[in-house]
C-alpha positions in Angstrom: -118.3 237.7 164.7 -115.1 238.9 163.2 -115.0 241.1 159.8 -113.1 239.2 157.3 -110.3 241.0 155.3 -107.8 240.0 152.8 -104.7 241.5 151.8 -102.9 241.1 148.1 -99.8 242.8 149.2 -98.5 240.4 151.8 -97.8 237.5 149.6 -99.7 235.2 151.6 -102.4 233.4 149.8 -106.7 234.0 150.4 -107.4 230.9 151.7 -104.6 231.1 154.4 -105.3 234.5 155.3 -108.7 233.2 156.3 -107.6 230.2 158.2 -105.8 232.7 159.9 -108.3 235.3 160.8 -110.2 232.4 162.3 -107.8 230.8 164.4 -107.0 233.8 165.6 -110.5 234.7 166.2 -110.9 231.9 168.2 -107.7 232.5 170.4 -108.7 236.0 171.2 -112.0 234.7 172.1 -113.7 237.2 169.0 -115.2 233.8 167.7 -116.9 231.4 170.4 -117.5 227.7 170.8 -120.6 227.2 168.6 -120.6 230.5 167.0 -121.8 230.2 163.0 -119.5 231.2 160.3 -121.0 232.8 156.9 -121.6 230.3 154.5 -118.9 229.5 151.5 -121.2 231.5 149.2 -121.8 234.4 151.3 -118.1 234.7 152.6 -116.8 234.4 149.0 -119.0 237.2 147.9 -118.1 239.3 150.5 -114.3 239.1 150.1 -114.8 239.0 146.3 -112.7 235.7 146.0 -113.4 232.4 144.3 -115.8 229.9 145.8 -113.0 227.4 146.1 -110.9 229.8 147.9 -113.3 229.6 151.1 -114.4 226.2 150.9 -110.4 225.4 150.7 -110.0 227.5 154.0 -113.3 225.9 155.7 -112.1 222.0 154.5 -109.0 222.3 156.0 -110.0 223.7 159.0 -112.8 220.6 159.2 -109.6 218.2 159.1 -108.0 220.5 162.2 -111.3 220.0 164.4 -111.4 223.8 164.5 -114.5 223.8 162.1 -118.0 221.8 162.3 -120.3 221.7 159.5 -123.6 220.5 159.3 -125.7 219.8 156.2 -128.4 222.4 155.8 -127.5 224.2 158.7 -124.2 225.7 158.2 -120.7 226.1 159.5 -119.9 226.5 163.4 -116.5 226.7 165.7 -115.9 223.4 167.0 -115.3 222.6 170.7 -111.7 223.0 170.1 -109.4 225.6 171.9 -106.8 227.3 170.2 -103.7 228.6 171.8 -101.5 230.5 169.4 -98.2 230.2 170.5 -96.1 233.6 171.5 -93.4 232.7 168.4 -96.6 232.4 166.0 -97.8 235.8 167.6 -94.4 237.5 167.5 -94.2 236.5 163.6 -98.1 237.9 162.7 -97.2 241.0 164.8 -93.8 241.2 162.8 -96.0 241.1 159.4 -98.4 243.5 160.5 -95.4 245.7 161.8 -93.6 245.6 158.4 -96.6 245.8 156.2 -98.0 249.0 158.3 -94.5 250.4 158.2 -94.0 249.8 154.5 -97.3 251.7 154.0 -95.8 254.9 156.4 -92.6 254.7 154.7 -93.9 255.4 151.3 -95.9 258.2 152.6 -92.6 259.6 153.7 -92.9 259.3 157.7 -90.0 258.5 159.8 -89.6 255.5 162.0 -89.7 258.5 164.9 -93.1 259.9 163.6 -94.7 256.5 163.7 -93.3 255.9 167.0 -94.7 258.9 168.3 -98.0 258.3 166.8 -98.6 254.8 168.4 -97.4 256.3 172.0 -100.6 258.7 171.0 -102.9 256.2 170.5 
């Protein structure tokens, strides 16, 4: 199971962030075929968002055959294989790095400070 995190600073709608996290979770192997996802209600409560936000994300993923909802039992990862293109991976990494650098710069760290710390990890 993945730990969902939403960031209002990205400019990306919350439902899109949920979709991306599920797709990247499947592509990376963190979410397995047949694995049950939290209910719409419980995920909405955990993320402190409207039920419709989670329902919209789940519905879009159902339309794409990524998720399968079984009435009364829950929502599961379907048997679809997801591969994230190199372009999409690069774009996501750029978004993450831009956000990270913006925060680091706001605390007064330089690019060299950031690079040195990353090399130490």
